[in-house]
C-alpha positions as CSV (number, residue, x, y, z in Angstrom):
1,M,220.6,23.6,121.7
2,K,217.7,21.4,120.5
3,H,215.8,21.3,117.3
4,S,212.4,19.8,116.7
5,R,209.8,19.8,113.9
6,V,206.3,20.3,115.4
7,A,202.8,21.0,114.2
8,A,200.0,23.1,115.7
9,I,196.4,22.8,114.7
10,D,193.8,25.3,115.8
11,C,190.2,24.5,115.1
12,G,188.0,27.4,115.8
13,T,184.4,28.4,115.1
14,N,185.1,29.6,111.6
15,S,188.4,28.1,110.5
16,I,190.9,25.3,111.0
17,R,194.5,26.3,110.7
18,L,197.8,24.5,110.6
19,L,201.4,25.5,111.4
20,I,204.3,23.2,110.8
21,A,207.5,24.8,112.3
22,D,211.0,24.0,113.2
23,V,211.6,25.0,116.8
24,T,215.1,25.7,118.2
25,V,215.5,25.7,122.0
26,Q,218.7,27.4,123.3
27,D,220.6,26.2,126.3
28,D,219.2,29.2,128.3
29,G,215.7,27.9,127.7
30,S,214.7,30.5,125.1
31,S,213.0,29.2,121.9
32,S,212.4,30.4,118.4
33,L,210.2,29.2,115.5
34,R,210.9,28.9,111.8
35,D,207.8,28.4,109.6
36,V,207.8,25.4,107.4
37,H,204.2,25.6,106.3
38,R,201.1,27.6,107.3
39,E,197.6,26.9,106.0
40,M,194.1,28.0,106.8
41,R,190.7,26.6,105.6
42,I,187.3,28.0,106.4
43,V,185.2,25.1,107.6
44,R,182.6,27.0,109.7
45,L,182.5,24.3,112.4
46,G,180.4,26.6,114.5
47,Q,177.6,26.8,111.9
48,G,174.4,27.2,113.9
49,V,175.9,26.2,117.2
50,D,174.7,29.4,118.9
51,A,171.1,28.6,117.9
52,T,171.0,24.8,118.1
53,G,173.7,23.9,120.6
54,R,175.0,21.2,118.3
55,L,177.7,20.8,115.6
56,A,176.0,20.4,112.2
57,P,176.8,17.2,110.3
58,E,178.0,19.1,107.2
59,A,180.3,21.2,109.4
60,L,181.9,18.1,110.9
61,D,182.3,16.7,107.3
62,R,184.0,19.9,106.2
63,T,186.3,19.8,109.2
64,R,187.1,16.1,108.6
65,A,188.1,16.7,105.0
66,A,190.5,19.5,106.0
67,L,192.0,17.4,108.8
68,V,192.6,14.4,106.4
69,D,194.7,16.7,104.2
70,Y,196.5,18.2,107.1
71,T,197.4,14.7,108.5
72,A,198.8,13.6,105.1
73,L,201.0,16.8,105.1
74,L,202.3,16.1,108.6
75,R,203.5,12.7,107.5
76,R,205.2,14.1,104.4
77,K,206.9,16.8,106.3
78,G,208.3,14.5,109.0
79,V,206.5,16.2,112.0
80,E,207.7,14.8,115.3
81,A,205.0,16.1,117.6
82,V,201.5,17.6,117.0
83,R,199.0,19.4,119.2
84,M,195.5,20.2,118.2
85,V,193.3,22.5,120.2
86,A,189.6,23.2,119.7
87,T,188.0,26.4,121.0
88,S,184.6,28.1,121.2
89,A,182.4,26.0,118.9
90,T,183.3,22.7,120.5
91,R,183.1,24.1,124.0
92,D,179.5,24.9,123.4
93,A,178.3,21.8,121.5
94,A,176.2,19.1,123.0
95,N,177.5,16.5,120.5
96,R,181.2,17.5,120.8
97,D,182.0,13.8,121.4
98,D,181.4,13.2,117.6
99,F,184.0,15.8,116.9
100,F,186.5,14.2,119.2
101,A,185.9,10.7,117.8
102,M,186.5,12.1,114.3
103,T,189.7,13.9,115.1
104,R,191.1,10.9,117.0
105,E,190.4,8.6,114.1
106,V,191.9,11.0,111.5
107,L,194.8,12.6,113.3
108,G,195.7,9.8,115.7
109,V,196.0,12.1,118.7
110,E,193.4,13.6,121.0
111,A,192.2,17.1,120.3
112,E,192.0,19.3,123.3
113,I,189.2,21.7,124.3
114,I,191.1,24.5,125.9
115,S,189.6,27.1,128.1
116,G,189.1,30.6,126.9
117,D,191.7,31.8,129.3
118,E,194.3,29.3,128.0
119,E,193.4,30.3,124.5
120,A,194.2,33.9,125.4
121,R,197.5,33.0,126.9
122,L,198.6,30.9,123.9
123,S,197.6,33.8,121.6
124,F,199.6,36.2,123.7
125,T,202.8,34.0,123.6
126,G,202.5,33.8,119.8
127,A,201.6,37.4,119.2
128,V,204.3,39.3,121.1
129,G,207.4,37.5,119.8
130,D,208.3,40.1,117.2
131,C,207.5,43.1,119.4
132,D,209.9,45.5,121.1
133,P,210.0,44.9,124.9
134,A,210.0,48.7,125.4
135,D,206.5,48.9,124.0
136,G,205.0,46.8,126.7
137,P,202.9,46.0,128.6
138,F,200.9,44.6,125.7
139,L,197.2,44.0,125.4
140,V,196.7,41.2,122.9
141,V,193.2,40.8,121.4
142,D,192.1,37.7,119.4
143,I,188.7,38.0,117.7
144,G,187.6,34.6,116.7
145,G,184.4,33.2,115.2
146,G,182.7,32.5,118.5
147,S,184.7,34.2,121.2
148,T,187.1,37.1,121.8
149,E,190.1,36.9,124.1
150,L,191.9,39.8,125.8
151,V,195.2,39.2,127.6
152,L,197.5,41.7,129.3
153,G,201.2,40.9,129.8
154,S,204.8,41.6,129.1
155,L,207.3,40.4,126.4
156,D,208.7,37.7,128.7
157,S,205.2,36.1,128.4
158,S,204.3,36.9,132.0
159,V,200.6,37.2,131.7
160,E,198.9,39.5,134.2
161,A,195.3,38.9,133.3
162,A,193.3,37.1,130.6
163,K,189.6,36.8,129.8
164,S,187.6,35.1,127.0
165,V,184.0,36.2,126.3
166,D,181.4,34.6,124.0
167,I,181.3,37.1,121.2
168,G,182.9,36.6,117.8
169,C,182.4,37.3,114.1
170,V,180.2,34.3,113.4
171,R,178.2,34.5,116.6
172,I,177.4,38.2,116.3
173,T,176.6,37.9,112.6
174,E,174.1,35.0,113.2
175,R,172.5,36.9,116.1
176,C,172.2,40.4,114.7
177,L,173.2,41.0,111.0
178,R,170.3,39.5,109.0
179,D,170.0,41.9,106.0
180,D,172.5,42.4,103.2
181,P,173.9,44.9,103.7
182,P,172.9,45.1,107.4
183,T,170.5,47.9,108.4
184,A,171.5,50.7,110.7
185,S,169.4,49.2,113.4
186,E,171.1,45.8,113.0
187,V,174.5,47.4,113.2
188,S,173.4,49.3,116.3
189,E,172.1,46.1,117.9
190,A,175.3,44.3,117.1
191,S,177.4,47.1,118.5
192,D,175.4,47.2,121.7
193,L,175.7,43.4,122.1
194,A,179.5,43.5,121.5
195,A,179.8,46.3,124.1
196,S,177.7,44.5,126.6
197,V,179.6,41.1,126.3
198,L,183.0,42.8,126.1
199,Q,182.4,44.6,129.3
200,T,183.0,41.4,131.2
201,A,186.5,41.2,129.7
202,F,187.1,44.9,130.5
203,D,186.1,44.2,134.1
204,A,188.6,41.3,134.3
205,V,191.6,42.8,132.3
206,A,193.0,46.2,133.3
207,V,193.4,47.6,129.8
208,A,194.4,51.0,131.2
209,K,197.8,49.4,132.1
210,A,198.6,48.6,128.5
211,R,201.0,50.7,126.4
212,S,200.4,48.8,123.2
213,W,197.5,47.0,121.6
214,I,198.2,43.9,119.4
215,G,195.5,42.4,117.3
216,V,195.7,38.8,115.9
217,A,193.6,36.5,113.8
218,G,191.6,36.8,110.6
219,T,189.3,39.7,111.3
220,V,192.2,42.0,112.3
221,T,194.6,40.9,109.5
222,T,191.8,41.2,106.9
223,L,190.8,44.7,108.0
224,S,194.5,45.7,107.7
225,A,194.7,44.3,104.2
226,V,191.4,46.1,103.2
227,A,192.5,49.4,104.7
228,Q,195.7,49.2,102.7
229,D,193.8,48.4,99.5
230,L,196.3,45.7,98.7
231,P,195.8,44.0,95.3
232,S,196.1,40.6,97.0
233,Y,196.6,39.3,100.5
234,D,200.2,39.9,101.6
235,V,201.5,38.7,105.0
236,L,204.5,40.9,104.8
237,A,202.3,43.9,104.3
238,T,199.9,43.1,107.1
239,H,202.3,41.8,109.8
240,L,203.2,44.7,112.2
241,S,201.1,47.1,110.2
242,T,199.0,49.6,112.2
243,L,195.5,50.8,112.1
244,S,194.4,54.0,113.9
245,T,191.0,54.3,115.6
246,D,189.8,56.5,112.7
247,Q,190.9,53.9,110.2
248,I,189.2,51.1,112.0
249,H,185.9,53.1,111.9
250,S,186.4,54.0,108.2
251,V,187.1,50.5,107.0
252,S,184.3,49.1,109.2
253,D,181.8,51.6,107.8
254,R,183.0,50.7,104.3
255,L,182.5,46.9,104.8
256,L,179.2,47.3,106.5
257,A,177.8,49.3,103.6
258,M,178.7,46.7,101.1
259,T,176.6,43.8,99.8
260,H,177.8,40.3,100.0
261,D,178.8,40.3,96.4
262,E,180.7,43.6,96.8
263,R,182.7,42.2,99.7
264,A,183.3,39.0,97.7
265,A,184.9,41.2,95.0
266,V,187.5,42.6,97.4
267,P,190.6,40.5,96.7
268,T,192.0,40.5,100.2
269,I,188.9,39.1,101.8
270,H,189.0,35.3,102.0
271,P,185.7,33.8,100.6
272,G,185.0,32.1,103.9
273,R,185.1,35.5,105.7
274,V,182.9,37.4,103.3
275,D,179.7,36.9,105.3
276,V,181.2,37.5,108.7
277,I,183.8,40.2,108.3
278,G,181.3,42.9,109.1
279,G,180.5,41.4,112.4
280,G,184.2,41.1,113.2
281,A,184.7,44.8,112.2
282,I,181.9,45.8,114.7
283,I,183.7,44.0,117.5
284,L,187.0,45.6,116.6
285,R,185.4,49.0,116.5
286,V,183.9,48.6,120.0
287,L,187.3,47.6,121.3
288,A,189.1,50.5,119.6
289,D,186.7,53.0,121.1
290,H,187.1,51.6,124.6
291,L,190.9,51.5,124.4
292,A,191.0,55.1,123.1
293,E,188.8,56.3,126.0
294,H,190.2,54.2,128.8
295,A,193.8,53.5,127.9
296,G,194.7,56.4,125.6
297,I,195.7,53.9,122.9
298,T,194.7,55.1,119.4
299,H,196.6,52.6,117.2
300,L,196.3,48.9,116.8
301,T,199.4,46.8,115.7
302,V,198.5,43.9,113.6
303,S,200.3,40.6,114.1
304,E,200.2,37.5,111.8
305,K,201.7,35.5,114.7
306,D,199.0,34.2,117.1
307,I,197.7,31.1,118.9
308,L,199.3,28.7,116.3
309,D,202.7,30.0,117.3
310,G,201.9,29.7,121.0
311,I,200.7,26.1,120.5
312,A,203.8,25.2,118.6
313,L,206.0,26.6,121.3
314,S,204.0,24.8,124.0
315,L,205.2,21.5,122.5
316,V,208.8,22.2,123.4
317,T,208.6,24.4,126.5
318,P,207.2,23.6,129.9
């Protein structure tokens, strides 16, 4: 048996997140995580990338400030190994070298741009750990700020298919949802865009083989919290909660009818998600309708475990 304290950092289009965890590797090669610290900050690294092709200086500054704090915490907690991955925003940016120079200076290790498919596989590994093997095969969906990943596999983490496509809550909001609240025509435009882009993922991943649908990351967990009308965000209440297709439509309609200030008043919506949660809800609604029609799956299981857990496990497993 081997014990290690590791840290995973996931820098996406909308947020930068940290997990410090103690990992135990058994003699048979199996491993488990025990959380020491989880944290998320909204830095909107992908601000304007879809339109300009470049990371904005103020977005890099916000990301740097968060990373300085994370680095200090890693030292205080005695972390032995750290892995930082960067996803959609940096894959698309012409000035991504500025981001890498900053992360190398602050963190002391190289950040990695991972492919969308590797992002999907890491999310899958993290997401299915608390699931019952009898409920597989699983379709894990990760709606990020700039991309959405679909991955199909079983509980032993054998991945059958994975696909990442360039649609996420920030990207779809910047392209389509201009008014506050968005107009019916804008919602229709966003829905059509999501369906069109997601079709590439549906062509690559045989969702009809799935018996269970697992959703991870902030859009999904936030919609669960809103649907439950929680007085404050509660990980214990959202983790392994379920949303039916009808509930997904209901909470999406509710959010899309709200103004920015009305959404900001909902205690379970993080301030950094207030302006993009409607876009994420549209993507989730399109996914729900497709899975109901083509896989007969009418309930989504929400997982608070995701790519961070997969990154942490990758530090101790081959």
